C-alpha positions, 0 to 999 in steps of 0.5 A: 376793329382792324383799324384800331387793331393797325394804329395799337399794334403800330404804337406796340412796335414802338414805332414814333408818331410818323409812323403811326400817322403813316398808318392812316396814310396807308389806308388812305392813299389807295383811294387817291391811286386807284380811284379813277380806274375804279370808278370807271370799271364800276361804270363798264362792267358787272358791278357783282363780279367786281365787288366779289373779286375784291372782297376776296382779295381782301380777305386774303390779305387779312388772312396773310396779317393775322398769321404774320402777327401771331408768328411775331414776324411783323414790322412797322413797313410790313404792317404799313404794306398790309395795310395799303393792300387791304385799302387798295381792295377797299378802293376799287370796291367803293365807288361801285359799292355806292353805286349799287345803292340805286340797284337795290331800293325804289328810286323814291326810298333812296333817301331813307336808305342812306340815312340808314346806311349812314346811321349803321355805319356809325353805329359800327364805328361806336361799338367796333373800336370799344370792342377792339379795345376789350379784345386787344387787352384780353386776347391780344391784337391778333383776336382784332384781326381775326374778327376782321378776317371772319366778318368777310364771310357774309358780305361774299355770301350775300354778294355771291347770292345777289341776282343782279339783273342784267344791264341792257346798253343802248349805246356801245360800251366805252373802253376804260380809258374813254371812261376815265377821260369822260369823268374828267370831263364831265366834272371839269365842265359842272360847277357845282360838282367842282365847288363840292370837291374844292370844299370836301378836299380842304376839309377833309385835309385839315381833318385828318389830323384829328384821326392821324395824331389820335392813337398818340393823343390816346398813349400819352393819356392811357396806356391801354389799348382800351382807352384808344378804343374808348375815344373812338367809341365817343367818335362814332357815338357822336357821329350817331348823335349827328345824324339823329340831329341832322334832318331837323338842323338842315329843315331849318338852315341851308345845306351851306350853313350846316356844312360850314357850321359843321366844319368850324365845330369840329375846328375848335374840337381839334384845338381843344383836343391838343390842349386836353391831357385827360381821358374823362375830359377829351371823351366828350370834346371827341364825341362834339367832334363826331357830331361835326364831322358826321354833319360835313361827311354826310351831307357832301356824300348826299350831294356827290350821289344827287349832283351826278346821273346814273351813267356817270355815278360810280365815276363822279363818286371815284373822283369824289373819294380820289378828292376825299381820300388825297386830302387825307393822305396827304393831310395825315402825312403833314400832320404827322410830319409837323407833330414829329418836329414841333408836338401834336399839341402844334399840329392840332392847333394849326389843323383846327385853326385851318379847319375854321378858315375853310368857312370863308370857301363859301364865298365863292364856292357855295354848296347847292341846297336843291339839286336838278333833275338828271334823269335821261332825256334823249330826245335827239334824232338818231343820226340817219347813216348812208353808209355802214359805221361800225362803233365798235372800231372808234371811228372819228372824229366826228364834226357834228353841226347844227344850223340855227335860224333865229328870230332877229329881235331875240338875237341877245337872248339865243347868243346867251343861251348858246353860250350857256350850252356850251358847257353842256356839250362839253360835259357830255362828250365834245372836245371843240365847241363853236358858234358861227354868225353867217355873214350873208344871212343875219339870222343864220348861226351855225353851232359846231362841235367836235367829238372823238369818235362816233361811239362816243357820240352815240353815247352823247344822245343818252347823256342829256338829262331833264335839267338841261331840257329847260336850256335847250327849251330856251333856245328853241324859243328863239328859232324860226324853225326846228335845227338843221343837223348834220354829222360827218366823220372824218375822212381818211385817205384809203391809200 
């Protein structure tokens, strides 16, 4: 209802398509700007307190929007600023909000809880816009903003009463900067996550045209806010329908096939939307577009949750939000500018064709079907410390060496496996890595890697997963004996 009110108020102020499209940009841009610090904060601070803080911030901005609208002081730029401020609170909260789901339900019920959440959200998208259209027609746009203010009350009460268990940490707590760097490093060395980011970013860029230009389309076919609300209601109803058919489709076809089909159908719906000029014909097309959209967005959201282990989930989600919402913000501005210069129909045609074209990315950025077991596998022996080391001082850098004595006949297999293991080392904290051959003893190899600090190396012990186990066992099967591991901290001059 808030989104419908903001978009319709912008149109009512006489703003052109560029300003209307910038409403979507103002809603999406904070997710791009705040994603990294928001994800880092969600993994290292108390999640309950963070959610409460952001909810109070958003309700304060929502109250200001109500008062300014009632007083008749709102302007297009002020509306954009307040929309940005509300979205900023949402952006800082979202990674944490998504990451707490595994804390609220048992792990074996997580998939069902996620599906229920998706249905609930899309039911709200189906009903909310239509109610907003009726409310705006009956009582004015300020009434929709008042309803938004009241909606925060229930959320704040529930979160305030939530008794979150105290989280125990074995390793030192990360800093905000270090946590952000760890997220970027982890994603950089995770091919499946990188492929998912590429597919999501390109898909969102082209899909954003439909969301950004829908208010202008609705204004062209109906002079009432009810028409815009009905179109959004059709989109939400289509999303609910898509959620119900998603599981049967996945049982029959691969995730890649379902996602690609969803994006292609959405592209066709975008092109068709630009060619229609009646509410009665636009409604069914928007409904089909909503079904295709939910197939795409639900599956990529489920994949990113399953591809990230617990210790970094909020940060990976934050980067995922950065990519998706950043693409949405950039696309909204781009398609709005194109619509201003060449017309809405032309912008929608190019956006729809682009969405269809993204399906070719499956050739080199294919989405995974099954995900690995990312539960912790902390089997490493903790290093023996001969003198006092204070992790809180971030002593370092730390050089870790592992000496391997291999079965000579399995040299090729060992080298192939150890080079694959480089990605695991770098993903979990290593900044530099190398494997060296002993020229005197032909069956001796020395692996070395640098970690930024002693505290980071202790955290590295907690970051290996069961999925890494098979690769490490493959390496150990090539050895004569267990590797000899040493830990060395850089020795600074005492002067």
